[in-house]
N, CA, C and O of each residue as an XYZ file, in Angstrom:
360
protein
N      94.748    -41.221      3.514
C      94.687    -39.842      3.950
C      93.715    -39.073      3.047
O      93.783    -39.176      1.822
N      92.810    -38.302      3.666
C      91.831    -37.533      2.911
C      92.442    -36.248      2.380
O      93.207    -35.564      3.059
N      92.081    -35.949      1.157
C      92.545    -34.711      0.543
C      91.661    -33.566      1.026
O      90.435    -33.671      0.996
N      92.282    -32.468      1.473
C      91.527    -31.336      1.967
C      90.876    -30.592      0.805
O      91.515    -30.318     -0.211
N      89.594    -30.271      0.972
C      88.846    -29.567     -0.061
C      89.293    -28.109     -0.128
O      89.474    -27.459      0.901
N      89.468    -27.603     -1.347
C      89.843    -26.211     -1.543
C      88.583    -25.362     -1.680
O      87.636    -25.742     -2.369
N      88.585    -24.224     -1.024
C      87.485    -23.274     -1.131
C      87.977    -22.061     -1.897
O      88.746    -21.255     -1.373
N      87.535    -21.933     -3.131
C      87.975    -20.826     -3.971
C      87.211    -19.560     -3.611
O      86.012    -19.599     -3.335
N      87.913    -18.456     -3.619
C      87.296    -17.159     -3.377
C      86.873    -16.561     -4.710
O      87.601    -16.623     -5.700
N      85.690    -15.987     -4.709
C      85.196    -15.282     -5.884
C      85.003    -13.825     -5.514
O      84.662    -13.502     -4.375
N      85.223    -12.938     -6.489
C      84.988    -11.523     -6.260
C      84.538    -10.870     -7.550
O      84.708    -11.415     -8.640
N      83.961     -9.692     -7.400
C      83.612     -8.878     -8.555
C      84.892     -8.205     -9.030
O      85.663     -7.681     -8.226
N      85.114     -8.222    -10.330
C      86.339     -7.645    -10.895
C      86.457     -6.160    -10.539
O      85.457     -5.454    -10.412
N      87.699     -5.708    -10.383
C      87.961     -4.331     -9.973
C      87.476     -3.294    -10.976
O      87.153     -2.172    -10.587
N      87.417     -3.644    -12.254
C      87.016     -2.657    -13.268
C      85.501     -2.577    -13.472
O      85.039     -1.872    -14.369
N      84.723     -3.292    -12.650
C      83.262     -3.294    -12.754
C      82.685     -2.265    -11.781
O      83.040     -2.246    -10.603
N      81.796     -1.417    -12.283
C      81.060     -0.490    -11.422
C      80.052     -1.317    -10.619
O      79.210     -2.001    -11.201
N      80.132     -1.258     -9.303
C      79.264     -2.089     -8.465
C      77.781     -1.775     -8.652
O      76.937     -2.606     -8.317
N      77.449     -0.624     -9.166
C      76.046     -0.301     -9.453
C      75.461     -1.248    -10.511
O      74.243     -1.393    -10.614
N      76.340     -1.889    -11.293
C      75.888     -2.892    -12.269
C      75.125     -4.027    -11.582
O      74.256     -4.646    -12.196
N      75.439     -4.302    -10.329
C      74.784     -5.385     -9.597
C      73.287     -5.146     -9.451
O      72.510     -6.096     -9.353
N      72.884     -3.886     -9.437
C      71.463     -3.566     -9.301
C      70.660     -4.065    -10.495
O      69.465     -4.329    -10.364
N      71.292     -4.198    -11.652
C      70.620     -4.746    -12.844
C      70.271     -6.214    -12.660
O      69.390     -6.735    -13.344
N      70.964     -6.891    -11.729
C      70.722     -8.304    -11.459
C      69.822     -8.509    -10.240
O      69.613     -9.641     -9.805
N      69.290     -7.412     -9.688
C      68.373     -7.515     -8.559
C      69.001     -7.300     -7.197
O      68.325     -7.465     -6.181
N      70.277     -6.936     -7.142
C      70.930     -6.683     -5.860
C      70.471     -5.344     -5.292
O      70.165     -4.408     -6.031
N      70.430     -5.275     -3.965
C      70.080     -4.055     -3.258
C      71.273     -3.655     -2.405
O      71.865     -4.492     -1.724
N      71.629     -2.360     -2.443
C      72.770     -1.880     -1.663
C      72.296     -1.421     -0.296
O      71.359     -0.630     -0.191
N      72.941     -1.915      0.747
C      72.659     -1.525      2.125
C      73.698     -0.491      2.535
O      74.866     -0.828      2.728
N      73.285      0.755      2.669
C      74.222      1.833      2.994
C      74.751      1.729      4.421
O      75.797      2.298      4.732
N      74.047      1.013      5.291
C      74.499      0.881      6.679
C      75.784      0.070      6.797
O      76.657      0.400      7.599
N      75.900     -0.992      5.997
C      77.094     -1.836      6.116
C      77.903     -1.956      4.828
O      78.920     -2.649      4.807
N      77.473     -1.294      3.751
C      78.243     -1.286      2.514
C      78.229     -2.605      1.765
O      79.205     -2.958      1.104
N      77.129     -3.334      1.865
C      77.036     -4.657      1.241
C      75.872     -4.681      0.247
O      74.771     -4.220      0.548
N      76.138     -5.227     -0.939
C      75.086     -5.508     -1.910
C      74.516     -6.878     -1.569
O      75.265     -7.823     -1.322
N      73.180     -6.985     -1.556
C      72.525     -8.238     -1.167
C      71.510     -8.689     -2.215
O      70.792     -7.888     -2.814
N      71.483    -10.008     -2.410
C      70.420    -10.647     -3.173
C      69.954    -11.809     -2.318
O      70.757    -12.665     -1.947
N      68.666    -11.852     -1.998
C      68.162    -12.856     -1.061
C      66.961    -13.574     -1.651
O      66.059    -12.957     -2.218
N      66.973    -14.889     -1.506
C      65.829    -15.729     -1.876
C      65.274    -16.318     -0.579
O      65.975    -17.033      0.138
N      64.025    -16.012     -0.289
C      63.387    -16.515      0.927
C      62.291    -17.513      0.551
O      61.469    -17.261     -0.330
N      62.305    -18.644      1.239
C      61.222    -19.614      1.094
C      60.776    -20.008      2.492
O      61.369    -19.572      3.479
N      59.743    -20.822      2.584
C      59.297    -21.278      3.901
C      60.296    -22.260      4.525
O      60.179    -22.603      5.702
N      61.277    -22.710      3.735
C      62.294    -23.631      4.243
C      63.552    -22.921      4.745
O      64.355    -23.516      5.463
N      63.723    -21.662      4.375
C      64.910    -20.933      4.812
C      65.317    -19.843      3.837
O      64.556    -19.456      2.950
N      66.531    -19.362      4.024
C      67.046    -18.245      3.235
C      68.305    -18.668      2.494
O      69.154    -19.380      3.030
N      68.406    -18.216      1.256
C      69.646    -18.335      0.499
C      70.003    -16.926      0.047
O      69.141    -16.186     -0.427
N      71.269    -16.553      0.193
C      71.626    -15.182     -0.152
C      73.020    -15.094     -0.762
O      73.889    -15.935     -0.534
N      73.189    -14.033     -1.548
C      74.498    -13.643     -2.066
C      74.763    -12.253     -1.508
O      73.939    -11.349     -1.651
N      75.912    -12.089     -0.876
C      76.321    -10.779     -0.377
C      77.635    -10.419     -1.048
O      78.517    -11.264     -1.202
N      77.758     -9.173     -1.442
C      78.998     -8.699     -2.055
C      79.458     -7.480     -1.272
O      78.784     -6.450     -1.239
N      80.620     -7.618     -0.642
C      81.156     -6.531      0.176
C      81.772     -5.477     -0.735
O      82.604     -5.796     -1.583
N      81.367     -4.226     -0.562
C      81.831     -3.161     -1.454
C      83.308     -2.830     -1.245
O      83.960     -2.361     -2.178
N      83.849     -3.058     -0.061
C      85.232     -2.671      0.207
C      86.257     -3.626     -0.398
O      87.355     -3.191     -0.745
N      85.939     -4.897     -0.533
C      86.900     -5.817     -1.147
C      86.288     -6.621     -2.295
O      86.970     -7.425     -2.931
N      84.971     -6.392     -2.561
C      84.244     -6.994     -3.691
C      84.089     -8.505     -3.587
O      83.706     -9.152     -4.561
N      84.374     -9.063     -2.450
C      84.279    -10.515     -2.259
C      82.820    -10.966     -2.259
O      81.949    -10.299     -1.701
N      82.576    -12.099     -2.888
C      81.238    -12.673     -2.964
C      81.090    -13.714     -1.852
O      81.895    -14.637     -1.732
N      80.045    -13.541     -1.048
C      79.742    -14.470      0.041
C      78.396    -15.110     -0.245
O      77.409    -14.417     -0.491
N      78.360    -16.431     -0.213
C      77.151    -17.183     -0.554
C      76.708    -17.968      0.666
O      77.505    -18.680      1.277
N      75.436    -17.839      1.019
C      74.898    -18.568      2.167
C      73.668    -19.339      1.716
O      72.767    -18.783      1.088
N      73.639    -20.621      2.041
C      72.520    -21.466      1.622
C      71.999    -22.240      2.818
O      72.696    -23.095      3.365
N      70.759    -21.936      3.229
C      70.110    -22.653      4.326
C      69.290    -23.833      3.828
O      69.001    -24.761      4.582
N      68.916    -23.791      2.553
C      68.071    -24.848      1.990
C      68.778    -25.519      0.827
O      69.584    -24.892      0.139
N      68.484    -26.771      0.611
C      69.164    -27.527     -0.438
C      68.548    -27.379     -1.809
O      69.076    -27.921     -2.780
N      67.444    -26.658     -1.916
C      66.748    -26.567     -3.189
C      66.794    -25.162     -3.777
O      65.864    -24.755     -4.472
N      67.843    -24.430     -3.512
C      67.982    -23.080     -4.055
C      68.111    -23.128     -5.566
O      68.835    -23.963     -6.108
N      67.422    -22.251     -6.230
C      67.599    -22.122     -7.673
C      67.882    -20.683     -8.064
O      68.741    -20.427     -8.908
N      67.176    -19.750     -7.466
C      67.268    -18.356     -7.868
C      68.665    -17.775     -7.649
O      69.224    -17.165     -8.561
N      69.230    -17.952     -6.472
C      70.553    -17.387     -6.179
C      71.637    -18.026     -7.047
O      72.553    -17.340     -7.499
N      71.539    -19.311     -7.278
C      72.523    -19.957     -8.147
C      72.424    -19.432     -9.575
O      73.440    -19.263    -10.249
N      71.213    -19.178    -10.030
C      71.036    -18.603    -11.373
C      71.613    -17.199    -11.440
O      72.237    -16.844    -12.440
N      71.424    -16.397    -10.411
C      71.982    -15.044    -10.377
C      73.502    -15.112    -10.377
O      74.152    -14.363    -11.105
N      74.072    -15.992     -9.578
C      75.533    -16.144     -9.544
C      76.052    -16.579    -10.917
O      77.069    -16.072    -11.390
N      75.359    -17.505    -11.542
C      75.719    -17.943    -12.893
C      75.659    -16.776    -13.884
O      76.548    -16.616    -14.720
N      74.605    -15.967    -13.782
C      74.466    -14.810    -14.667
C      75.613    -13.815    -14.481
O      76.107    -13.250    -15.457
N      76.036    -13.599    -13.240
C      77.163    -12.695    -12.971
C      78.446    -13.223    -13.621
O      79.230    -12.460    -14.186
N      78.643    -14.535    -13.531
C      79.827    -15.155    -14.134
C      79.756    -15.043    -15.654
O      80.742    -14.674    -16.291
N      78.605    -15.356    -16.243
C      78.430    -15.295    -17.693
C      78.606    -13.873    -18.227
O      79.061    -13.685    -19.356
N      78.248    -12.874    -17.419
C      78.386    -11.479    -17.832
C      79.825    -10.981    -17.708
O      80.131     -9.848    -18.080
N      80.702    -11.830    -17.187
C      82.116    -11.462    -17.078
C      82.430    -10.554    -15.904
O      83.447     -9.861    -15.918
N      81.575    -10.546    -14.885
C      81.782     -9.668    -13.732
C      82.583    -10.311    -12.613
O      83.055     -9.615    -11.715
N      82.744    -11.632    -12.652
C      83.324    -12.377    -11.534
C      84.689    -12.936    -11.895
O      84.931    -13.352    -13.028
N      85.581    -12.937    -10.904
C      86.878    -13.595    -11.072
C      87.205    -14.430     -9.833
O      86.772    -14.123     -8.723
N      87.971    -15.478    -10.053
C      88.471    -16.324     -8.973
C      89.786    -15.726     -8.507
O      90.682    -15.494     -9.318
N      89.915    -15.471     -7.202
C      91.092    -14.730     -6.731
C      92.015    -15.516     -5.815
O      93.052    -14.992     -5.409
N      91.683    -16.726     -5.482
C      92.592    -17.470     -4.625
C      91.881    -18.594     -3.921
O      90.703    -18.860     -4.157
N      92.613    -19.240     -3.061
C      92.097    -20.389     -2.347
C      92.107    -20.074     -0.863
O      93.106    -19.597     -0.324
N      90.986    -20.345     -0.207
C      90.874    -20.189      1.238
C      90.908    -21.588      1.834
O      89.936    -22.336      1.729
N      92.009    -21.935      2.452
C      92.148    -23.266      3.046
C      91.693    -23.296      4.492
O      91.860    -24.302      5.181
N      91.109    -22.180      4.958
C      90.688    -22.027      6.346
C      89.685    -23.010      6.736
O      89.231    -23.009      7.880
């Protein structure tokens, strides 16, 4: 029997001012309330989105050779802005 993979949820900590994300290159979209960091190459798009209403971090990777977005995510973790909040078994 195969063990089901756990998908951990990451979010920005509640005590962090979301404007801090702009120091890491994120841009706030006032239309949908999401902070975005996007890496575009000729192979596709990789992005990090952070929803302002629940602070959840959403990561999308179209290409297998992403480096920039992973480095930004690592920097957010190293700066103490990120916490693991649970498991999504969906």
